[in-house]
N, C-alpha and C positions, 0 to 999 in steps of 0.2 A: 481255649485254643481257637474255637470257631469265632468267638468274639474278637480275638486279636486279629484274625484274618480279615474280618469285616472292617475293623478300624483301619487296618493297613490299606485295604482296597479303597475305602472312602478317602483316605489321605492321598493316595496316588491319583484318584479321579479328581480331587480338588486341585492338585498341582497341575495336572494336564489341562483342566479347565482354565486355570489362571494363565498358563502359557498360551493357550488358544486366544483368550480374551486380550492378552497383551499384544499378541501378533496382529489381531484384527484392529486394535486401537492404533498401532503404528501404521498399518496400511491405510486406515481411514484418515489419519492425520496427513499422510502423504497425498492422498487423493483429494482431500478437501482443502488442504493448504492453510496458509496463515492469512489473517485478515488485519488490515491496517486502515486508519482513517486520519483525516485532518479537518479541523474547523478553521476556516479562513476569514480574516477580517483585515481592515486597514491598520488596526492597532498592532498587528503582528508583523507588519512590514518594518524593515529596518533602514532608516528611521521611520517611526510610526506616522501614518497619515490619517486624516479624517475622511471617511468614505461611507456612503450609504450602501455600498456593495458588500455582500458577504457570500460565503459558499461553503460547501462540504465536498470532500473527496473520499472515496473508498477504494481500497485496493485489496485484491485477493490473489494469492498464488495458486497455481494449478498443480497437477500431478508432477511430482519430482522437481518442482521449482523451475520449470522451463518457460512459463508464461506468467505474467502478472496482468490480470484483468482490472480495469479501472473505470470508475464512473465519477464524474465531477458535475456538480450543480452550482451554478453561479446565479445569485438573485440580486437584481438591481442593475444589471447591465446585459444587453444583448449583443454587445460589441467587444468580445474578447479577442485581443490581437496576439496574445502569447500565453501559453500554459506550459510550465516546465516543472520538473523535479530538480532541485538543487541540492548539493551537498552543503551542510552547514548546521550548526547547533542553533537553538533558539536565540534570536537577537543578533546572529552572526550571518553576514552575507557570504554566499559561496557560489561556486560555478554551477551552471546548468549541466545536467548529465542525461536528461531525457526530455525530448520535445513531445509533449502530450497532445499537440494538435496534429503532428505528422501522422498520417494514415489513420486518423481517428474519425469518428462521426460527431460532427458539431451541429447543434440545432440552437439557433438564437431566435427567440420569440418574445415580444413584449417584456423587455427588461429581465429576461431570464435566458441563461445559456446552459445547455446540457452537452457534456463531452463524454464520450466513452470509447474505449479501445483496448488494445493489448500491447504489452511491452515484452520484447524478447531481447536476447543478448545483442542482436544486430542494431537495436535502437539506442544502445548506450553510447554516450558522447563524452567529451572532455577527458578527465583522468580515468573514467571507467571504459573508455573506448577500447575495444578489443578484449575486454574482460568478460567474465561469465555473469549471468543474471544473479547468481547467488551473492555476488559482491554487492550489488544494489540492495538485495534483500537483507544482507547483513547490516548495511548502513541504515536501512529502514528500521530494523530491529533495535539498533543502538540509539535511535532517536536523532541521528545526524543527517536527516533529509527533511526537506520542506517542499510544499507546492507553492508556486508563485504564479499569480495571474496578472497579466498586463492588459490595459485598455488604452485607447488613444489619449485619455486624460492623464494617465500615470503609466508611462512606458518602462519605469523601473520597478513596478509593482503596485497594483491597485489593492490587492489582497494577498495574504500569505497565511499559511498554516503549517505547523510542524507535523510531520507524519508520525503517528504512534501506533504501536501494535495493540490489537484488541485481544483480550484474554478471555 
C-alpha cells in the first residue's frame, strides 16, 4: 500500500515536471524566436550573373513575432544601392516587400558592407503592405522569400540568396 502511494506520487511529480518543462520551452521559443539565413551570390540571381561579390544575411524574430532583427554582410563591394526582401521561390523573380536599407545602419568600408536593422509590420510593402509581420515570417518559413542586393554595376541584382529557416 505504501509502495503504491510512493509510485503514484512519483508519477504525479513526473507529470507536473513535464508540464512545467513544456511550458518553459514554449515561453523560451516565443522569447528567443526563429532564426533564418541566406547565402548570397551572383549565381542565385535570376538570370545568374558572374560576380566577385557575395554575402550572408541572418534574421531573428523577437518576442511574439513583433520584430525581425537582421544583419547583412556583403563582401566584395562597399557600394550597395539597394537591399530588399522579395517574395519568390528559388530561380523566380518576385516583388520587393521590405526595404532593408530604410531606417537601417549601413557601413561600407574597403569592399565590404554591413547592414543591420529591424523590420516591423509598418515596413511591409507591395502585396504585404498593411498586413502583419507574421505574414512575412510565414513566407520566410515556407522558403518563398529571398534577399536581393543591388550595386551600381547590377541594378537588378548583384547577389541574391533564398531565405531559409535554421533548425
